[in-house]
ZAMARGU-4260 file (C-alpha; in steps of 0.2 Angstrom, whole numbers, plus 5000, padded with zeros to 4 digits):
<rodrens>
0) 5000/5000/5000 | 5008/5016/4994 | 5005/5032/5003 | 4995/5046/4995 | 5005/5061/4988
5) 5011/5074/5000 | 5004/5087/5004 | 4985/5088/5003 | 4976/5104/5006 | 4965/5103/5021
10) 4947/5109/5019 | 4934/5114/5032 | 4920/5128/5032 | 4917/5138/5047 | 4898/5135/5044
15) 4890/5118/5042 | 4888/5113/5024 | 4872/5115/5016 | 4861/5100/5012 | 4865/5093/4995
20) 4854/5098/4981 | 4855/5088/4965 | 4851/5094/4947 | 4850/5085/4930 | 4867/5082/4923
25) 4871/5089/4906 | 4867/5077/4891 | 4885/5076/4886 | 4890/5072/4903 | 4877/5058/4905
30) 4883/5050/4889 | 4902/5050/4894 | 4899/5043/4912 | 4885/5031/4908 | 4893/5023/4893
35) 4910/5020/4902 | 4902/5013/4918 | 4888/5004/4908 | 4874/5011/4918 | 4857/5018/4913
40) 4854/5037/4914 | 4849/5050/4918 | 4862/5055/4931 | 4860/5070/4943 | 4874/5081/4948
45) 4877/5089/4965 | 4874/5107/4962 | 4891/5115/4969 | 4896/5127/4955 | 4909/5115/4948
50) 4913/5116/4930 | 4918/5102/4918 | 4915/5084/4921 | 4923/5083/4938 | 4910/5083/4952
55) 4898/5072/4961 | 4884/5062/4954 | 4870/5050/4959 | 4862/5037/4949 | 4845/5029/4953
60) 4843/5011/4957 | 4839/5000/4943 | 4836/4981/4941 | 4855/4980/4937 | 4863/4990/4951
65) 4859/4999/4968 | 4858/5018/4969 | 4875/5024/4966 | 4886/5039/4971 | 4899/5043/4958
70) 4914/5055/4961 | 4923/5060/4945 | 4940/5067/4948 | 4956/5071/4938 | 4965/5054/4936
75) 4980/5062/4946 | 4968/5064/4961 | 4962/5046/4961 | 4977/5038/4969 | 4974/5045/4987
80) 4956/5040/4985 | 4960/5022/4980 | 4973/5021/4994 | 4959/5026/5006 | 4947/5012/5002
85) 4956/4997/5010 | 4954/5007/5027 | 4935/5010/5024 | 4933/4991/5019 | 4942/4985/5035
90) 4932/4996/5047 | 4916/4991/5038 | 4920/4973/5041 | 4922/4977/5059 | 4904/4984/5060
95) 4907/5003/5056 | 4895/5009/5044 | 4905/5015/5029 | 4901/5016/5010 | 4915/5007/5002
100) 4921/5008/4984 | 4912/4998/4971 | 4926/4992/4960 | 4915/4986/4945 | 4909/5004/4943
105) 4926/5013/4947 | 4937/5016/4931 | 4944/5028/4919 | 4929/5037/4910 | 4939/5048/4898
110) 4956/5054/4895 | 4963/5061/4911 | 4947/5058/4922 | 4942/5044/4934 | 4926/5039/4942
115) 4925/5032/4959 | 4908/5024/4964 | 4900/5021/4981 | 4883/5016/4987 | 4871/5030/4988
120) 4862/5034/5004 | 4848/5047/5008 | 4856/5056/5023 | 4858/5072/5032 | 4871/5082/5041
125) 4872/5082/5060 | 4861/5093/5070 | 4865/5101/5086 | 4855/5089/5096 | 4859/5076/5110
130) 4854/5061/5100 | 4866/5065/5085 | 4881/5068/5096 | 4878/5053/5106 | 4877/5042/5091
135) 4893/5051/5084 | 4902/5047/5100 | 4897/5029/5099 | 4903/5027/5081 | 4919/5036/5085
140) 4923/5024/5098 | 4919/5009/5087 | 4929/5017/5073 | 4945/5019/5084 | 4943/5001/5090
145) 4943/4995/5072 | 4957/5006/5066 | 4968/5000/5081 | 4966/4982/5074 | 4970/4988/5056
150) 4985/4978/5049 | 4994/4993/5042 | 5000/5001/5058 | 5018/5002/5054 | 5015/5009/5036
155) 5004/5023/5042 | 5016/5027/5056 | 5029/5029/5043 | 5018/5040/5032 | 5013/5051/5047
160) 5032/5053/5050 | 5034/5059/5032 | 5020/5071/5034 | 5028/5078/5050 | 5045/5080/5042
165) 5037/5089/5027 | 5028/5101/5040 | 5044/5105/5049 | 5054/5107/5033 | 5041/5119/5027
170) 5042/5129/5044 | 5061/5131/5042 | 5059/5137/5025 | 5046/5151/5029 | 5053/5168/5032
175) 5047/5186/5031 | 5051/5188/5013 | 5038/5175/5008 | 5025/5187/5001 | 5013/5173/4996
180) 5011/5169/5015 | 5002/5182/5025 | 5011/5189/5040 | 4997/5183/5052 | 5000/5166/5046
185) 5019/5167/5049 | 5017/5174/5066 | 5004/5160/5070 | 5016/5147/5064 | 5031/5154/5074
190) 5021/5155/5090 | 5011/5139/5088 | 5016/5121/5089 | 5016/5108/5075 | 5018/5094/5088
195) 5002/5087/5096 | 5005/5087/5115 | 5010/5071/5124 | 4992/5067/5130 | 4997/5050/5137
200) 4985/5042/5125 | 4994/5030/5114 | 4996/5034/5096 | 4987/5022/5083 | 4979/5024/5066
205) 4965/5037/5067 | 4953/5044/5054 | 4961/5061/5053 | 4947/5071/5045 | 4931/5069/5055
210) 4923/5085/5049 | 4905/5090/5046 | 4904/5083/5029 | 4912/5067/5033 | 4898/5061/5045
215) 4881/5058/5038 | 4865/5052/5047 | 4855/5041/5035 | 4837/5045/5035 | 4831/5027/5038
220) 4844/5024/5052 | 4850/5040/5060 | 4856/5031/5075 | 4870/5023/5064 | 4880/5038/5056
225) 4890/5034/5041 | 4909/5038/5042 | 4915/5044/5025 | 4932/5049/5017 | 4947/5040/5023
230) 4959/5049/5012 | 4969/5056/5027 | 4969/5040/5037 | 4984/5032/5028 | 4994/5048/5035
235) 4986/5048/5052 | 4996/5040/5066 | 4991/5050/5081 | 4982/5049/5098 | 4964/5046/5096
240) 4962/5063/5105 | 4966/5071/5089 | 4950/5064/5081 | 4940/5069/5097 | 4947/5087/5096
245) 4943/5087/5078 | 4925/5082/5081 | 4924/5095/5095 | 4931/5109/5084 | 4918/5105/5070
250) 4903/5100/5079 | 4903/5108/5096 | 4914/5124/5096 | 4903/5132/5082 | 4890/5133/5096
255) 4902/5141/5108 | 4891/5157/5109 | 4878/5146/5118 | 4890/5138/5131 | 4877/5127/5139
260) 4872/5119/5123 | 4890/5116/5118 | 4895/5108/5134 | 4879/5097/5134 | 4883/5091/5116
265) 4901/5088/5122 | 4895/5078/5137 | 4884/5067/5125 | 4898/5064/5113 | 4911/5060/5126
270) 4900/5049/5138 | 4895/5039/5123 | 4912/5037/5116 | 4919/5031/5133 | 4905/5018/5134
275) 4912/5009/5119 | 4927/5003/5129 | 4928/4990/5142 | 4941/4999/5152 | 4943/5017/5156
280) 4952/5028/5144 | 4970/5033/5148 | 4970/5049/5159 | 4976/5063/5148 | 4987/5077/5153
285) 4979/5093/5159 | 4978/5105/5144 | 4980/5092/5131 | 4964/5096/5122 | 4967/5115/5121
290) 4985/5111/5114 | 4978/5098/5102 | 4965/5110/5095 | 4979/5124/5093 | 4990/5111/5084
295) 4976/5106/5072 | 4975/5124/5066 | 4994/5127/5065 | 4997/5111/5055 | 4983/5116/5043
300) 4991/5133/5040 | 5008/5125/5038 | 5001/5113/5025 | 4994/5127/5015 | 5011/5136/5016
305) 5019/5120/5009 | 5007/5121/4995 | 5011/5139/4993 | 5030/5136/4992 | 5026/5123/4979
310) 5017/5137/4969 | 5000/5129/4972 | 4988/5143/4977 | 4974/5141/4989 | 4959/5152/4991
315) 4961/5166/5003 | 4946/5159/5013 | 4956/5143/5017 | 4969/5153/5026 | 4955/5163/5035
320) 4947/5148/5041 | 4962/5141/5050 | 4967/5157/5057 | 4949/5159/5063 | 4950/5142/5071
325) 4966/5146/5080 | 4959/5161/5088 | 4942/5153/5091 | 4952/5140/5102 | 4960/5155/5112
330) 4942/5163/5114 | 4935/5146/5120 | 4949/5141/5131 | 4938/5141/5147 | 4925/5130/5138
335) 4938/5119/5131 | 4945/5116/5149 | 4928/5112/5155 | 4925/5100/5141 | 4942/5092/5145
340) 4936/5087/5162 | 4924/5075/5153 | 4938/5066/5147 | 4948/5065/5163 | 4934/5060/5174
</rodrens>
């Protein structure tokens, strides 16, 4: 199993994503995709303002195949997605609901483009309610137990060390003369830490990208959330606290203006997570959650900087997101400390 290319641009929006809306795909697009995958049309395309053939499609169920979700990417982007599927397949066999690649419908569709096809589910994003965070905590616990038994531990550890080396090399190359990198980013990188703290929670393979768009709640079975997108997993050898911090950042701190709501959601998440284990979680060092959240933002900014040094531009909104997250952590330090006690108790 070869590692995906390094680096990969991180992505997260400060607001929860809008529910997907599909529109009829163009006639020419239908003809290209359907003929190569040997499926009947018509296809519907996710309405996300993308141009060209790349994008997300769905195909209704037929006598020959189930409902399909089709992701069309440039062929050079297919490698990391294909490398992610063994992890999805492994955890699915361990009982973690995960849509896995359907090999028969995943292939080249036109010069330079590749289609990756998965089962399609009618689903929604998480809501700020106790039941969703309880179910997410349950699934995160099951996911971590499955990934801990995954057979590629050593390879993922090596990949993660490569990523860490890339980030530190990037940090050493940045100076005040890098006009492509905003001064606020440079200052954040200098004062922040790329290293996650030693939380005393042993490292293992984790998901690495449990953001809002990668957890879906099926309409028919909302108590069994689907875990999507294992693209970062082959690079993610860290304490499970990193995934937990990621969830807290994406699903809970966005409600920090309503502290009682945020704390209640965190309590539901963490209590449910802990119940998945037969023995207590390792005690984490005080301050580990805050430091982990800070490092998430610093590492994301450093990764964007690595892309910039390779002359690969990222939208200004990407830089703004992670600066926002870094300062949001500082703003919410008291709430984060309160949430951390749920992990320690």
